[in-house]
Structures are given as C-alpha cells and as structure tokens.
N, C-alpha and C positions, 0 to 999 in steps of 0.2 A: 166277788170281793167287796168288802164293805169299806167305804172311804171314811175313816174316822181317825182322828189324832191319837197316836200312842207312841210311847217308848223312845224313839230315837231323838227326841228333842232334848238337848242338854238343859239342865235346870236354869242356867243363865238366860236361855232363850224363852223358857216358859214364864219367867217372872219379868215382865216388862214394866215400862215406866208408869203408865197410867193406871193407878189402883182402882179407879172407878169404872174402867172399861173391861167388860167381859164379853166373851163370844160363846154362843151355844151352837155347836156343830151337831145338827140333828139329821139322822137318817130315818125317814118315814117309810115303813115297809107295807107292802100289800101281800097278804099271806092267805094260804088256804085255811078257811075258817074251821074246818074239821080237824086240822092238825096243828093249829097255832099253839095249843098248850104244850105240844112236844117242842116247838121252837123255844118256848119259855124255859123248858128244862135244859135245852142245849145252852142257852145263854147263861143260865145259872151255873151249870157244871163245867162248861168248857171255855166260856168267854169271861165270866165274872172274875176269875183269879187274875187274868191279865189286866183288866181295868182297875181292880183293887190295887194291884202292884203299882200301876201308873199313878194312882192317887197318892199312895204311900211315898213314892219317890218324888213327888212334887211336879210331875210332868203334866198332869191335868189337875184342875181344881176339884172336879167331881164328875160322876156319871150316873145315869139313871136308865132303866128299862121300863117303858110304860105301855099299858094295853088300852086299846080302844074301848070306850064305854058307850059313847054316843058320837056320831059324826059320819064322815064320808067313807071313802075307800081305804084310807090308811088304817091298818089294824094294829101295828106296833110302832113304837118310836124309840130309837136309841139316842140318848142325849149325852153329849160330852161338853163340859164347861172348861174353857181355857182363857188365858189372858192374852193370847198371841195368835192372831189370825194367820200370820205367815207360817208359823209352825204347824198349824192345823192343815193348811193347804199343802205344805211341802211333804208332810208325812201321811197323807190321806190313805195310802195303800199299806201302811205298816201293819195294821191289825190283821188285814186279810192274809198277809204273808205269814204272820205268826201263827194264825189259826191253821192255815194250810200246812205249815211245817210240823206243828206240834199235835194237832188233832184234825187231820184231814177228813176223816169220816164225819165228824161232827159238823165241820164247815160245809161239806157237801149236803148233808141232811138238812141243815138250816136253809141253805140256798134253794133246795127243792121245795121247802114249805113256804118260805118268804122269797118268792122268785123275782120280784121287782121292787124298786125303791126310788124315792126322791130325796135328794140331798139339799139341805139348806144350811147356811151359816147366818145366824141371827146375832146382831150386835146390840149391846145395851146402849141406851142413851143416857149419858151422865146427868144426874140430878132428877131423873124420872124413874119412879118405881119405889115400892115399899116392901121391905123384906128382901132376903137374899135371893139372888138368881140361882146360886149353886147348892143350897141345902135348905132343909126344913120347909119344903114347898107344900107339905101336907099330903094326905093320902089320895086326894082327888084334885085334879087340875082342869080348869076351863080355859080353852085356848080359842081365840077368835083370830082367824087369818084374814087379812084384808088386802084387796087390790086397790091401789090408790093412783091418783093422777101424779105422774112423775114430776111434773113441774111444780106441784103444790104440796107434795108430801111432807116437806119440812115444816109447812104451816100446820099440818096435822100434829106434828111433834110439839109445836108451840102450844096448840090448843090443849093437848093432853097435859103438858108440863105446867102451863100457867093457870088452867082452870079445872079440868076434870080430875087432876091428880089429888086435889084436896078431898074429894069424895072417896076415892080408893084408899088414900092414906088413913082417913077416919075409920074405915072398916078394918084395916090392919090394926090400928091403935085399939079398937074395941074387941080385938081377937075374933072377929067374925070371918076375917081372912087371915091366913098365915103369911101371905105375900101377894104382891101383884107386880107386874113388870110390863113395860112397853119396849119392844125390840124392833129394830129396823133390819131389813135384809142387807147382808153383805154379798152373799152368793146364793143363787137359787133360781126358782122359776117365777111364776106370775104373782105370787103373794109377796107383798112389799112390806107389810107391817104385821106385828103379832102382839096382841094383848092377852096376857095370861093372868089368871087368878088361881091361887091355891087355898084349899081349906081342908079341915080334918076329914070330911067325908062328903058324899054326894048331897045329902040333905042340907048340910051347912053351906055348901058351895052354892046350891040353887037358891037358898034363902038370901044369902049375901048378894047374889047377882040380881035377884028381884028387887031388893032394897036399893041397890045402886041405880037400877033403871028408874025406880021411883024418884030418887034424888035428882036424877038428870032431867026430870020433867019441870023442875023449877024455872021460873022466869029468868033467873040469873044465867042459866045455861042454854036457853032456847035458841038464841041466834048462833052461838058458837057450835051447838050440836048440829044445827042445820048445815053450817059451813063444813064441819067435820064430815058429815055424811055425804056431802057433795064431793069432797076430796077423796075419801075412802069409800067408794061407791058399791063395792062388792065384798061380801063376807062369807066365811064358812066356819061354822062352829063345831068344836070337838070337846068332848069331856074325856079325860085320860085318868086311868088309875095307875098309881106308881107301884110297880111290882118289886123292883130292886133299886136301891140307891146307896151310893157310897160317896162320902165327901170328907 
C-alpha cells in the first residue's frame, strides 16, 4: 500500500491559511530495474486517473511521477504537493485502498516490481525558493539530500535564505533554471534538508549547477559556505526525469 494523500480530504481542509506553505509528500521506490518501465505503464494507466481527479477537485495541488537518472538506490519517486500536512498524514492509506478496490491486479503488479519504499514529507520554508514547488519544474530535476546537525539546521536555513538564495534566484531570473527550492523535513528518515533545482533538460541543469558552484567560490560566500557544510555534513545527489506531471 502506498502512503500518499488523496480524495477523502474535504476542500476546506486542503486549502489552509498559510498560502506560502506547501508540503511535498514523496514516496521513493526501490524497483527491479529490468521491470521498472512496466511500473511506469501501471502508474500512467491505473494510478494517473485518480491523481488527476484529485487535482481537478482541489484536494491536492499537483502530483508527479519521476524516474531516476543519476543517484542511489531510489529508482522512482511519487510526488504529491498539498497545503495541509494533517490531511496528508490522516489519509496516507487512501490511495492504496482505492487502487486495491478498483484495479487490484495493477496494484499487486506494481508492488511486485517496486517492492520497497521510503516516505518523506518535505515542507517549504517561506521566503526561500525561486519558482513554483508545484508546477513547471522542468523536464529534469537535481535533488541534493542533506543530513544536518539537528541543533543547528535552522542556521542552515538562514544561510540559504540570507546569502545563497541570491545566486539561485539569479539563475531562475536568467532562465537557466526553471525553479529551485529549499525544503525541510517534516516526516521521514535521516535526510533533514532537500535542495532542488529544475531545468529544461539534463545539459541545462548541469550547466546551471556548475555555474552556481563557481559563484559560491566567491569571497563573499566562503565563510558562510564553510559553516553550512559543517552543519549539513552529509549529502546524496540525485538527478530525476519527470515522466508524468499534473497541476
């Protein structure tokens, strides 16, 4: 069963007070690499209609299905954007029940291919990030997952928001990136922060990332960058391709 927000949330619960706050409920799947294209077909044929309906009804802001291009063991990611973490947690089993009831064979086949997963809920940090979390992320996404010192991770947020954001914002303004965002973990495992960048394709994404790394070498950022790396000391990089997206 896949723990993802859907359907049973009344519209009044889905639209909450803070318009700047968004939550990304992401299920990262480990799949059999020789059969994962079949998992993509199942998502498109059997899962997509339910997610699209939830977007149309205003129960979620958007959803996406992404495939691994470069990175670790996670092979696929199912992303649901909502404005209400309580609704996401309360209805985490709703999609699995719907799939089991309406297309049980498809649900079983998918679970056999993608047999294990990790769930995270990422929360946007108001005032930090350029471009939308929910849409127009571009065809390719670079995600850096970070383990940080729990006592100091808020300081990492400050460094991103007060200093480094100007570099990322400039690359969005120049259309080298479609978006970037800095997210903090609300629910999940060891990864505490997530830095994401979107671009039109792999080449554009890698070129923008290289330019950003060069910008960060400037004297203005050297001390802050050292402090940031001491706080968020362990990282894991992924590149994702967006296969399906509705917003």
